[in-house]
N, C-alpha and C positions, 0 to 999 in steps of 0.2 A: 590476562587477559579476556572475562571472564567481562570487568571494569573497563577498555577499554570499546567490545562491544555494547554494553550494556548504557554508556556513552555514547557510543559510536548512533544506536537505539531516536537518545533524549534527542539526539543532534538531526538524526533525518521525521524524526516525531515533527518536530518546535519544523524544517523546512515543506513538511506536507502540508501546517497547520497555515503556516502561511506563504501557499501557492493554490492551499484552498480558499485565501480570503480575496485573494485581487481576483477583480471582474473580467477575465476577455472582452473581450469586440470580438463578435461568431467572424467581424475575415479577417483574424488574427490568427498561426497557429495557437494554438495551446506543446506544454512540453513534449521532448520527443518517449522520455517516459517519467509520468507523473513524482512526484518522490509520499504519493500516498502510497502510490505501488509499489515504488521501491522498498519500502517502506511493510510494506506486507512482508516482501521476496526474501525480508533481512527477517525481521520473524518467524519465518517460516525458517530459516539457519540456523536460528538459535533457542526452534524446540522448541518453538509456542505458538500452532496452530489454529488455535481459540480468537488469539489474539490479530492472527492474521485474517481469519476469514471478517470477524467488521473493518478491514481498514480497508482491502477489496473487495469489502462492500460500497465503502465507504467512494471509494474512489471509483463502481461504476456508476455510483447516482451523478460524480461529474464530468462521466468523460463517461455516458455507456456503452455497451457492446465492443470493447474493448479486450482481445482479444490475449496480449501481456496477463493483466486482470481479472480476464473469466475461470485461464487456464487457475495463475496463484488460489482464489478462490475455491474452482475444483480442488481444484494438493490437497489448501489447508482442511477447505471443510471435509478431506476422502480419513488425512489423517485425523483427523480430533471425533469422526462416526457421527459426520454431521451430513444431513440427507444436502 
C-alpha cells in the first residue's frame, strides 16, 4: 500500500507540474480542482503536512483565493505546527 501511495503521489506531482506549465487564457475556465491542490490533499493523507503546505502555497499562487487550497493550507499548517 505504501508503494502504491508513493507512486500515486509521484503521478500527481507530475500532473501538477504539467498543469502548471500550461498557460490558461483568461476566458477559459481553469481546472475544477487543480492538480497541485489535489497533491496537497494526498500529501496530507500520507501524513506529510510540511510538504503539503508548500504544494498548497503553490496552488494559491496559481489560483489566488481558492477556498479548497486555503482550507488545505490551513489544515496542513496546523498539523505541522506552522502559522
